[in-house]
DSSP file (Angstrom, degrees, kcal/mol; ACC not computed):
  #  RESIDUE AA STRUCTURE BP1 BP2  ACC     N-H-->O    O-->H-N    N-H-->O    O-->H-N    TCO  KAPPA ALPHA  PHI   PSI    X-CA   Y-CA   Z-CA
    1    1 A M              0   0    0      0, 0.0    30,-2.7     0, 0.0     2,-0.4   0.000 360.0 360.0 360.0 135.4   -0.1    0.0   -0.1
    2    2 A K  E     -A   30   0A   0     61,-0.4    63,-1.6    28,-0.2    64,-1.5  -0.803 360.0-162.4 -94.9 136.7    1.2    3.6   -0.9
    3    3 A I  E     -Ab  29  66A   0     26,-2.5    26,-3.0    -2,-0.4     2,-0.4  -0.968   0.6-160.7-116.7 125.7    0.6    6.3    1.7
    4    4 A A  E     -Ab  28  67A   0     62,-3.2    64,-3.3    -2,-0.5     2,-0.4  -0.878   6.9-172.3-109.5 134.4    0.8    9.9    0.7
    5    5 A I  E     -Ab  27  68A   0     22,-2.8    22,-2.8    -2,-0.4     2,-0.2  -0.995  25.2-124.5-125.9 133.1    1.3   12.7    3.5
    6    6 A T  E     +A   26   0A   0     62,-1.9    11,-2.0    -2,-0.4     2,-0.3  -0.532  45.0 164.1 -72.8 135.3    1.1   16.3    2.7
    7    7 A S  E     -AC  25  16A   0     18,-2.4    18,-2.6     9,-0.3    17,-0.3  -0.954  51.8-123.4-147.8 167.6    4.3   18.2    3.9
    8    8 A H  S    S+     0   0    0      7,-3.3     2,-0.3    -2,-0.3     8,-0.1   0.515  94.6  32.8 -88.5  -5.3    6.5   21.2    3.7
    9    9 A G  S    S-     0   0    0      6,-0.4    -2,-0.1     2,-0.2     8,-0.1  -0.801  84.6-100.6-141.8-172.8    9.5   19.3    2.7
   10   10 A Q  S    S+     0   0    0     -2,-0.3     2,-0.3    28,-0.1    16,-0.0   0.446  88.9  48.6 -95.0   1.0   10.7   16.3    0.7
   11   11 A N  S >  S-     0   0    0     16,-0.1     3,-1.7     4,-0.0    86,-0.3  -0.813  90.1 -92.6-137.6-179.3   11.3   13.7    3.3
   12   12 A R  T 3  S+     0   0    0      1,-0.3    86,-2.4    -2,-0.3    85,-0.4   0.641 119.1  58.2 -67.4 -18.7   10.0   11.9    6.3
   13   13 A N  T 3  S+     0   0    0     84,-0.2    -1,-0.3    83,-0.2    -3,-0.0   0.525  84.1 104.6 -79.3 -13.9   11.6   14.4    8.6
   14   14 A A  S <  S-     0   0    0     -3,-1.7    83,-1.8     1,-0.1    84,-0.2  -0.314  80.2-101.7 -70.6 152.0    9.8   17.3    7.1
   15   15 A A  B     -G   96   0B   0     81,-0.2    -7,-3.3    82,-0.1    -6,-0.4  -0.520  40.1-105.1 -78.7 148.6    6.9   18.9    8.9
   16   16 A V  B     -C    7   0A   0     79,-2.2     2,-0.5    -9,-0.3    -9,-0.3  -0.256  23.7-141.7 -66.1 149.0    3.4   18.1    7.8
   17   17 A D        -     0   0    0    -11,-2.0    53,-0.5     8,-0.2   -11,-0.2  -0.963   2.4-153.5-117.4 123.6    1.4   20.5    5.9
   18   18 A S  S    S+     0   0    0     -2,-0.5    53,-2.0    51,-0.2    52,-0.5   0.654  72.4  88.5 -70.8 -14.8   -2.3   20.8    6.8
   19   19 A R        -     0   0    0     51,-0.2    -2,-0.1     1,-0.2    51,-0.1  -0.519  53.2-171.6 -75.2 142.9   -3.2   22.0    3.2
   20   20 A F  S >  S+     0   0    0     -2,-0.2     3,-1.9    49,-0.1    -1,-0.2   0.768  82.3  35.8 -91.4 -67.1   -4.0   19.5    0.5
   21   21 A G  T 3  S+     0   0    0      1,-0.3    34,-0.1    34,-0.0    51,-0.1   0.777 129.3  34.5 -58.3 -28.6   -4.3   21.4   -2.7
   22   22 A R  T 3  S+     0   0    0     23,-0.1    -1,-0.3    24,-0.1    -3,-0.1   0.104  83.3 136.3-120.0  23.3   -1.6   23.9   -1.8
   23   23 A A    <   -     0   0    0     -3,-1.9    21,-0.2     1,-0.1   -15,-0.1  -0.397  58.5-131.0 -60.9 145.2    0.7   21.6    0.1
   24   24 A D  S    S-     0   0    0    -17,-0.3    17,-3.1     1,-0.2     2,-0.3   0.954  80.4  -4.8 -63.9 -46.8    4.3   22.1   -0.8
   25   25 A Y  E     -AD   7  40A   0    -18,-2.6   -18,-2.4    15,-0.2     2,-0.5  -0.929  54.1-131.7-139.4 163.0    4.9   18.3   -1.2
   26   26 A F  E     -AD   6  39A   0     13,-2.3    13,-2.1    -2,-0.3     2,-0.5  -0.970  20.3-157.1-115.8 118.7    3.5   14.9   -1.0
   27   27 A V  E     -AD   5  38A   0    -22,-2.8   -22,-2.8    -2,-0.5     2,-0.5  -0.793  14.6-158.7 -95.4 131.3    5.8   12.6    0.8
   28   28 A L  E     -AD   4  37A   0      9,-2.7     9,-1.8    -2,-0.5     2,-0.5  -0.898   7.8-166.3-114.0 130.5    4.8    8.9   -0.3
   29   29 A Y  E     -AD   3  36A   0    -26,-3.0   -26,-2.5    -2,-0.5     2,-0.7  -0.985   8.1-153.8-113.0 129.2    5.7    5.7    1.7
   30   30 A D  E  >> -AD   2  35A   0      5,-2.4     5,-1.5    -2,-0.5     4,-0.9  -0.909   2.5-163.9-105.9 116.5    5.4    2.4    0.1
   31   31 A Q  T  45S+     0   0    0    -30,-2.7     3,-0.2    -2,-0.7    -1,-0.2   0.858  84.5  55.6 -72.2 -35.4    4.8   -0.2    2.7
   32   32 A E  T  45S+     0   0    0      1,-0.2    -1,-0.2   -31,-0.2   -30,-0.1   0.924 122.8  25.7 -65.6 -39.2    5.7   -3.2    0.4
   33   33 A S  T  45S-     0   0    0      2,-0.1    -1,-0.2    -3,-0.0    -2,-0.2   0.423 100.3-132.1-103.2   3.4    9.1   -2.0   -0.5
   34   34 A D  T  <5 +     0   0    0     -4,-0.9     2,-0.3    -3,-0.2    -3,-0.2   0.903  60.7 136.6  45.0  50.3    9.7    0.2    2.7
   35   35 A T  E   < -D   30   0A   0     -5,-1.5    -5,-2.4     2,-0.0     2,-0.3  -0.927  46.9-143.2-131.0 155.9   10.8    3.0    0.7
   36   36 A W  E     +D   29   0A   0     -2,-0.3     2,-0.3    -7,-0.2    -7,-0.2  -0.847  22.3 164.1-115.5 145.1   10.1    6.9    0.6
   37   37 A T  E     -D   28   0A   0     -9,-1.8    -9,-2.7    -2,-0.3     2,-0.3  -0.896  21.0-140.2-146.2 171.0    9.7    9.1   -2.3
   38   38 A S  E     -D   27   0A   0     -2,-0.3     2,-0.5   -11,-0.2   -11,-0.2  -0.995   3.8-155.5-142.9 155.6    8.3   12.7   -2.7
   39   39 A L  E     -D   26   0A   0    -13,-2.1   -13,-2.3    -2,-0.3     2,-0.1  -0.986  22.0-132.7-126.6 112.9    6.2   14.6   -5.3
   40   40 A S  E     -D   25   0A   0     -2,-0.5   -15,-0.2   -15,-0.2     3,-0.1  -0.378  16.4-172.0 -61.5 141.1    6.5   18.3   -5.6
   41   41 A N    >   +     0   0    0    -17,-3.1     3,-2.5     1,-0.1     4,-0.5   0.027  45.7 125.1-124.3  26.2    3.1   20.2   -5.7
   42   42 A T  G >>  +     0   0    0      1,-0.3     3,-1.4   -18,-0.2     4,-0.6   0.816  61.4  71.1 -62.5 -29.8    4.7   23.6   -6.4
   43   43 A Q  G 34 S+     0   0    0      1,-0.3    -1,-0.3     2,-0.1    -2,-0.1   0.716 103.8  41.0 -58.9 -19.0    2.5   24.0   -9.6
   44   44 A N  G <4 S+     0   0    0     -3,-2.5     3,-0.4   -21,-0.2    -1,-0.3   0.415  87.7  90.5-107.9   0.1   -0.5   24.5   -7.3
   45   45 A L  T <4 S+     0   0    0     -3,-1.4    -2,-0.1    -4,-0.5    -1,-0.1   0.910 102.5  26.9 -62.3 -41.0    1.0   26.8   -4.6
   46   46 A E  S  < S+     0   0    0     -4,-0.6    -1,-0.2     5,-0.0    -2,-0.1   0.340  88.1 138.7-105.6   6.7    0.1   30.0   -6.5
   47   47 A A        -     0   0    0     -3,-0.4     3,-0.1     1,-0.2     4,-0.1  -0.212  49.8-144.8 -55.8 135.7   -3.0   28.6   -8.4
   48   48 A A  S    S-     0   0    0      1,-0.2     2,-0.3     2,-0.1    -1,-0.2   0.929  79.0 -20.9 -67.6 -36.2   -5.9   31.1   -8.6
   49   49 A H  S    S+     0   0    0      1,-0.0    -1,-0.2     2,-0.0    -3,-0.0  -0.985 115.3  53.3-159.9 166.6   -8.3   28.2   -8.3
   50   50 A G     >  +     0   0    0     -2,-0.3     4,-2.6    -3,-0.1     3,-0.5   0.437  59.0 134.7  86.1  -4.7   -8.5   24.5   -8.9
   51   51 A A  H  > S+     0   0    0      1,-0.2     4,-2.5     2,-0.2     5,-0.2   0.807  70.2  51.2 -53.7 -33.9   -5.5   23.7   -6.8
   52   52 A G  H  > S+     0   0    0      2,-0.2     4,-2.5     1,-0.2    -1,-0.2   0.891 111.2  47.6 -70.2 -39.0   -7.3   20.7   -5.0
   53   53 A I  H  > S+     0   0    0     -3,-0.5     4,-1.9     2,-0.2    -2,-0.2   0.923 112.7  46.7 -67.7 -43.3   -8.3   19.2   -8.2
   54   54 A Q  H  X S+     0   0    0     -4,-2.6     4,-2.2     2,-0.2    -2,-0.2   0.932 114.0  49.5 -62.6 -48.0   -4.9   19.5   -9.8
   55   55 A A  H  X S+     0   0    0     -4,-2.5     4,-3.2    -5,-0.2     5,-0.2   0.906 109.6  52.7 -53.9 -45.6   -3.3   18.1   -6.6
   56   56 A G  H  X S+     0   0    0     -4,-2.5     4,-1.9     1,-0.2    -1,-0.2   0.872 107.6  49.7 -62.3 -37.8   -5.8   15.3   -6.6
   57   57 A Q  H  X S+     0   0    0     -4,-1.9     4,-1.4     2,-0.2    -1,-0.2   0.881 112.2  48.5 -66.0 -44.7   -5.0   14.4  -10.2
   58   58 A S  H  < S+     0   0    0     -4,-2.2     4,-0.5     2,-0.2     3,-0.2   0.922 111.2  49.7 -63.4 -44.5   -1.3   14.3   -9.5
   59   59 A L  H >X>S+     0   0    0     -4,-3.2     5,-1.0     1,-0.2     3,-0.9   0.850 104.7  58.2 -63.3 -35.2   -1.8   12.3   -6.4
   60   60 A E  H ><5S+     0   0    0     -4,-1.9     3,-1.1     1,-0.2    -1,-0.2   0.853  99.0  59.6 -64.7 -33.3   -3.9    9.7   -8.2
   61   61 A K  T 3<5S+     0   0    0     -4,-1.4    -1,-0.2     1,-0.3    -2,-0.2   0.671  95.9  62.5 -74.1 -13.9   -1.1    9.1  -10.8
   62   62 A T  T <45S-     0   0    0     -3,-0.9    -1,-0.3    -4,-0.5    -2,-0.2   0.696 106.1-128.3 -81.0 -14.5    1.2    7.9   -7.9
   63   63 A E  T <<5 +     0   0    0     -3,-1.1   -61,-0.4    -4,-0.6    -3,-0.1   0.626  48.6 162.7  77.1  15.7   -1.3    5.0   -7.1
   64   64 A A      < -     0   0    0     -5,-1.0    -1,-0.3     1,-0.1   -61,-0.2  -0.460  27.8-167.2 -67.0 143.8   -1.5    5.9   -3.5
   65   65 A S  S    S+     0   0    0    -63,-1.6    21,-3.0     1,-0.2     2,-0.4   0.599  70.8  47.9-100.5 -14.7   -4.4    4.4   -1.7
   66   66 A V  E     -be   3  86A   0    -64,-1.5   -62,-3.2    19,-0.2     2,-0.5  -0.991  60.2-166.0-131.8 133.5   -4.2    6.5    1.4
   67   67 A L  E     -be   4  87A   0     19,-3.4    21,-3.5    -2,-0.4     2,-0.5  -0.966   2.4-166.5-119.7 131.6   -3.9   10.3    2.0
   68   68 A I  E     +be   5  88A   0    -64,-3.3   -62,-1.9    -2,-0.5     2,-0.2  -0.985  33.7 129.5-116.8 122.3   -2.9   11.8    5.3
   69   69 A T  E     - e   0  89A   0     19,-2.2    21,-2.4    -2,-0.5    22,-0.5  -0.839  60.0-114.9-153.2-174.5   -3.5   15.5    5.4
   70   70 A G  S    S+     0   0    0    -52,-0.5     2,-0.3   -53,-0.5    21,-0.2   0.849  90.5   9.3-100.9 -46.0   -5.2   18.1    7.6
   71   71 A H        -     0   0    0    -53,-2.0     2,-0.4    48,-0.1    -1,-0.4  -0.961  54.5-169.3-138.6 149.3   -8.0   19.5    5.3
   72   72 A V        -     0   0    0     -2,-0.3    44,-4.1    45,-0.2    45,-0.5  -0.978  21.1-136.3-139.2 125.7   -9.6   18.6    1.9
   73   73 A G     >  -     0   0    0     -2,-0.4     4,-2.8    42,-0.2     5,-0.2  -0.217  30.0 -96.4 -75.3 173.6  -11.9   20.8    0.1
   74   74 A P  H  > S+     0   0    0      0, 0.0     4,-2.2     0, 0.0     5,-0.2   0.927 119.9  42.1 -60.3 -51.6  -15.3   19.7   -1.7
   75   75 A K  H  > S+     0   0    0      1,-0.2     4,-2.3     2,-0.2     5,-0.2   0.961 117.8  46.1 -70.5 -50.5  -14.0   19.3   -5.3
   76   76 A A  H  > S+     0   0    0      1,-0.2     4,-2.9     2,-0.2     5,-0.3   0.896 110.7  55.2 -56.5 -39.5  -10.7   17.6   -4.2
   77   77 A F  H  X S+     0   0    0     -4,-2.8     4,-2.8     2,-0.2    -1,-0.2   0.939 107.0  49.0 -57.2 -48.0  -12.7   15.3   -1.9
   78   78 A K  H  X S+     0   0    0     -4,-2.2     4,-2.5     2,-0.2    -2,-0.2   0.941 113.4  47.8 -57.8 -49.3  -15.0   14.1   -4.8
   79   79 A L  H  X S+     0   0    0     -4,-2.3     4,-1.3     2,-0.2    -2,-0.2   0.951 114.8  43.9 -63.2 -48.4  -12.0   13.4   -7.0
   80   80 A L  H  <>S+     0   0    0     -4,-2.9     5,-2.4     1,-0.2     3,-0.2   0.902 114.7  50.4 -67.6 -39.0  -10.1   11.4   -4.3
   81   81 A D  H ><5S+     0   0    0     -4,-2.8     3,-1.3    -5,-0.3    -1,-0.2   0.915 109.9  48.5 -60.3 -45.2  -13.2    9.6   -3.2
   82   82 A A  H 3<5S+     0   0    0     -4,-2.5    -1,-0.2     1,-0.3    -2,-0.2   0.741 110.3  52.5 -70.6 -22.4  -14.0    8.6   -6.8
   83   83 A A  T 3<5S-     0   0    0     -4,-1.3    -1,-0.3    -3,-0.2    -2,-0.2   0.241 117.3-115.6 -94.4  11.9  -10.2    7.4   -7.3
   84   84 A N  T < 5 +     0   0    0     -3,-1.3     2,-0.7     1,-0.2    -3,-0.2   0.828  61.4 153.9  60.4  26.7  -10.7    5.3   -4.0
   85   85 A I      < -     0   0    0     -5,-2.4     2,-0.3    -6,-0.2   -19,-0.2  -0.844  38.8-141.2 -87.5 112.6   -8.1    7.2   -2.0
   86   86 A T  E     -e   66   0A   0    -21,-3.0   -19,-3.4    -2,-0.7     2,-0.5  -0.568  18.4-146.4 -79.0 142.6   -9.0    6.8    1.5
   87   87 A M  E     -e   67   0A   0     25,-0.4    25,-3.9    -2,-0.3     2,-0.4  -0.912  17.0-175.2-118.9 133.8   -8.4   10.0    3.4
   88   88 A Y  E     -eF  68 111A   0    -21,-3.5   -19,-2.2    -2,-0.5     2,-0.4  -0.949  15.2-140.3-124.2 140.6   -7.3   10.6    7.0
   89   89 A S  E     -eF  69 110A   0     21,-3.2    21,-1.2    -2,-0.4   -19,-0.2  -0.844  14.5-170.1-108.4 136.0   -6.9   13.8    9.0
   90   90 A F    >   -     0   0    0    -21,-2.4     3,-2.6    -2,-0.4   -20,-0.2   0.238  33.6-157.4-104.1  12.2   -4.1   14.6   11.4
   91   91 A G  T 3   -     0   0    0    -22,-0.5    -1,-0.3     1,-0.3    18,-0.0  -0.206  63.0 -14.8  60.6-128.8   -6.1   17.7   12.4
   92   92 A D  T 3  S+     0   0    0     -3,-0.1    -1,-0.3   -22,-0.0   -74,-0.1   0.329  90.6 142.4 -89.4  11.1   -3.9   20.3   14.0
   93   93 A F    <   -     0   0    0     -3,-2.6    -3,-0.1     1,-0.1     7,-0.0  -0.302  33.3-167.2 -56.7 132.7   -0.9   18.2   14.6
   94   94 A N        +     0   0    0    -79,-0.1    -1,-0.1   -77,-0.0    -3,-0.0  -0.217  47.9 108.4-114.7  32.9    2.3   20.0   13.9
   95   95 A G  S    S-     0   0    0      1,-0.2   -79,-2.2   -80,-0.1     2,-0.1  -0.020  71.4 -67.1 -95.9-157.8    4.8   17.1   13.9
   96   96 A T  B  >  -G   15   0B   0    -81,-0.3     4,-2.0     1,-0.1   -81,-0.2  -0.366  39.1-111.0 -91.2 167.0    6.8   15.3   11.2
   97   97 A V  H  > S+     0   0    0    -83,-1.8     4,-2.0   -85,-0.4     5,-0.2   0.865 122.0  54.0 -68.3 -36.7    5.6   13.2    8.2
   98   98 A D  H  > S+     0   0    0    -86,-2.4     4,-1.8   -84,-0.2    -1,-0.2   0.813 108.2  49.4 -74.7 -26.2    7.1   10.1   10.0
   99   99 A E  H  > S+     0   0    0    -87,-0.3     4,-2.4     2,-0.2    -1,-0.2   0.892 110.8  50.2 -70.4 -47.1    5.1   11.0   13.2
  100  100 A A  H  X S+     0   0    0     -4,-2.0     4,-1.7     2,-0.2    -2,-0.2   0.838 109.8  49.7 -74.4 -27.6    1.9   11.3   11.2
  101  101 A L  H  X S+     0   0    0     -4,-2.0     4,-3.1     2,-0.2     5,-0.3   0.927 111.3  50.1 -65.4 -44.6    2.5    7.9    9.5
  102  102 A R  H  X S+     0   0    0     -4,-1.8     4,-1.7     1,-0.2    -2,-0.2   0.931 109.0  50.0 -62.6 -40.6    3.1    6.3   12.8
  103  103 A A  H  <>S+     0   0    0     -4,-2.4     5,-2.9     2,-0.2     6,-0.4   0.908 111.9  50.1 -58.8 -40.0   -0.1    7.8   14.2
  104  104 A F  H ><5S+     0   0    0     -4,-1.7     3,-1.9     1,-0.2    -2,-0.2   0.948 110.4  49.0 -60.1 -47.1   -1.9    6.4   11.0
  105  105 A L  H 3<5S+     0   0    0     -4,-3.1    -1,-0.2     1,-0.3    -2,-0.2   0.759 109.0  52.4 -68.4 -22.9   -0.4    2.9   11.5
  106  106 A D  T 3<5S-     0   0    0     -4,-1.7    -1,-0.3    -5,-0.3    -2,-0.2   0.286 118.1-112.8 -96.9  11.9   -1.4    2.8   15.2
  107  107 A G  T < 5S+     0   0    0     -3,-1.9    -3,-0.2    -5,-0.1    -2,-0.1   0.748  79.8 126.4  76.7  23.4   -4.9    3.7   14.2
  108  108 A K      < +     0   0    0     -5,-2.9     2,-0.2    -6,-0.2    -4,-0.2   0.546  44.8  86.9 -98.1  -5.6   -4.9    7.2   15.9
  109  109 A L  S    S-     0   0    0     -6,-0.4     2,-0.4    -5,-0.2   -19,-0.2  -0.653  74.9-122.5 -95.1 148.5   -6.0    9.4   12.9
  110  110 A S  E     -F   89   0A   0    -21,-1.2   -21,-3.2    -2,-0.2     2,-0.2  -0.745  26.8-117.5 -92.2 141.5   -9.7   10.1   12.0
  111  111 A S  E     -F   88   0A   0     -2,-0.4     2,-0.7   -23,-0.3   -23,-0.3  -0.484  22.6-122.3 -66.2 138.1  -11.0    9.2    8.6
  112  112 A I        +     0   0    0    -25,-3.9   -25,-0.4    -2,-0.2    -1,-0.1  -0.803  38.6 164.5 -85.1 116.4  -12.2   12.0    6.4
  113  113 A N        +     0   0    0     -2,-0.7    -1,-0.1     1,-0.2   -25,-0.0   0.466  63.0  26.5-111.2  -7.9  -15.7   11.3    5.5
  114  114 A S  S    S-     0   0    0     -3,-0.1     3,-0.3   -42,-0.0    -1,-0.2  -0.991  90.2 -87.1-150.2 153.8  -16.7   14.6    4.2
  115  115 A P  S    S+     0   0    0      0, 0.0   -42,-0.2     0, 0.0    -2,-0.1  -0.210 104.5  32.7 -67.0 154.3  -15.1   17.6    2.6
  116  116 A G  S >> S-     0   0    0    -44,-4.1     4,-1.1     1,-0.2     3,-0.7   0.822  83.0-171.0  82.2  34.6  -13.6   20.4    4.6
  117  117 A A  T 34  +     0   0    0    -45,-0.5   -45,-0.2    -3,-0.3     3,-0.2  -0.259  62.4   9.8 -58.8 147.9  -12.5   18.1    7.5
  118  118 A M  T 34 S-     0   0    0      1,-0.2    -1,-0.2   -47,-0.1    -2,-0.1   0.815 139.7 -43.2  52.4  42.9  -11.3   19.6   10.7
  119  119 A G  T X4 S-     0   0    0     -3,-0.7     3,-1.3     1,-0.1    -1,-0.2   0.868  71.1-151.7  79.9  36.4  -12.2   23.2    9.8
  120  120 A H  T 3< S+     0   0    0     -4,-1.1    -1,-0.1     1,-0.3    -2,-0.1  -0.011  77.8  34.2 -51.8 142.8  -11.2   23.6    6.3
  121  121 A G  T 3         0   0    0    -48,-0.0    -1,-0.3     1,-0.0    -2,-0.1   0.367 360.0 360.0  93.6  -4.0  -10.3   27.3    5.5
  122  122 A K    <         0   0    0     -3,-1.3    -2,-0.1     0, 0.0    -3,-0.0   0.604 360.0 360.0 -72.6 360.0   -8.8   28.2    8.9
């Protein structure tokens, strides 16, 4: 299973980013091969609109089946849900990508079942 985590940096020691569409990076962990990779999301940082949809399309290409983030907007939620990417929120957590992954694997994160999870837009 591939797990994507929104982050401010390119590796597992980077701080998590609560934004989905405008996250700096997606750090990806592949459980099968126990490897880490990253995907830049810089093309969406200054997007006037549609950042969530474009980020969702990029994430879909990675074949990730899980997304760990803070917030997901309505259009991105619809796209990710249709792509069968299960979403989890770390809420207001301010730790590292690795810590967010461990929280997910330990069953401590809440699933995102509707758009705007955990106060989208704050």
